[in-house]
C-alpha positions in Angstrom: 11.5 -8.4 6.8 13.2 -11.3 5.0 15.2 -11.0 1.9 13.3 -11.9 -1.3 12.6 -15.6 -1.8 13.6 -15.0 -5.5 14.4 -12.3 -8.0 12.8 -13.4 -11.3 12.4 -11.7 -14.8 8.7 -11.0 -15.5 9.0 -13.0 -18.7 10.0 -16.1 -16.7 7.4 -15.4 -14.0 4.6 -15.5 -16.5 5.1 -19.3 -17.1 5.7 -20.1 -13.4 3.1 -17.8 -11.7 1.2 -20.6 -10.0 4.3 -22.2 -8.7 5.7 -18.8 -7.5 2.6 -17.9 -5.6 3.0 -21.1 -3.5 6.2 -19.7 -2.1 4.5 -16.5 -0.9 3.8 -17.1 2.8 4.2 -14.8 5.6 6.8 -12.2 4.8 8.4 -14.1 1.9 8.2 -12.2 -1.3 9.4 -12.4 -4.9 10.9 -9.4 -6.9 9.9 -9.3 -10.6 12.4 -7.6 -12.9 12.2 -6.2 -16.4 15.4 -5.2 -18.2 17.4 -6.1 -15.1 15.5 -3.6 -12.9 13.1 -4.4 -10.1 9.6 -3.5 -11.3 7.2 -5.2 -9.0 6.9 -7.6 -6.0 4.6 -10.5 -5.3 3.6 -10.8 -1.7 1.3 -13.0 0.5 -2.1 -11.2 0.6 -2.4 -11.6 4.3 1.0 -10.0 4.8 0.1 -7.1 2.5 -3.2 -6.6 4.4 -1.3 -6.5 7.7 1.3 -4.1 6.3 -1.4 -1.7 5.2 -3.1 -1.9 8.6 0.1 -1.2 10.4 0.9 1.7 8.1 -2.5 3.2 8.5 -2.0 3.1 12.3 1.4 4.6 12.0 0.1 7.5 9.9 -2.6 8.2 12.4 0.0 8.6 15.1 2.6 10.6 13.4 2.7 13.9 11.5 5.6 16.1 10.5 4.8 19.6 9.7 6.6 20.4 6.4 7.9 23.6 8.0 9.6 21.5 10.7 11.4 19.1 8.3 14.7 21.1 8.5 14.7 20.4 12.2 14.2 16.6 11.9 16.8 13.9 11.6 17.0 10.1 11.2 17.6 8.1 14.3 20.5 5.7 14.5 19.9 1.9 14.8 21.4 2.1 18.2 18.9 4.7 19.4 16.0 2.7 18.0 17.2 -0.5 19.7 17.6 1.4 23.0 14.0 2.6 22.7 12.8 -0.9 21.8 14.6 -2.2 24.9 13.1 0.5 27.1 9.6 -0.3 25.7 10.0 -4.0 26.4 10.7 -3.2 30.0 7.5 -1.2 30.5 
């Protein structure tokens, strides 16, 4: 995913909402802040729909039993890249 196209205070975004939405294509997004903290994001609706569909598929394929959490670990970027490389060959 790309970095945000912009980080904008909500108060400023109110006056530029139409203009901001024109920048939301593909995986471009805008972070809205309030009091200097990220509060929301504006994203392209087609991108959001695809994210939701992908996430739904992922949840259908994976399940971690809460009792097994102590035996799980995060995989390194190198491990993931190796798997992607192996998958590309098959």
